[in-house]
C-alpha positions, 0 to 999 in steps of 0.5 A: 421386514421392519425396524425401527430406529432411534437416534440419540445426540449429535446423530438425532442432530445429523438426520433430524430424526429421534425415532424412524421406522425402516424396511428391510428388504433382508435380514442384514447384519449389524455391519450391513445396517451401519452401511445401509444407515450411511446411505439412507442419512450421509450426514453419520459420516460426520460422527468418527464412531458410534456404538449400535444396541439392539433392543437394549444391548450393545450389539457386535458387527456379526449380530443379525438384525430381526423382524421389529428390532429396535436399533438405537444408535448412540455417539459417542458422549463427553461431559464434565 
């Protein structure tokens, strides 16, 4: 199953990509996908926490990804 991943902010700097297409062997949860991202992009360990959104809506760890979903990696944002 194909998933598009969008990286924002520091996450795009760490993985040196803004957008990638990943192929997964099976349906997985957001929690499993988070672990998979760390295997593929170990530099993401440098971000203490980040949110994942699926098709423009924040997703909980038990949410199951479907073919052609778009997952956004959203790191913490600070400003002044």
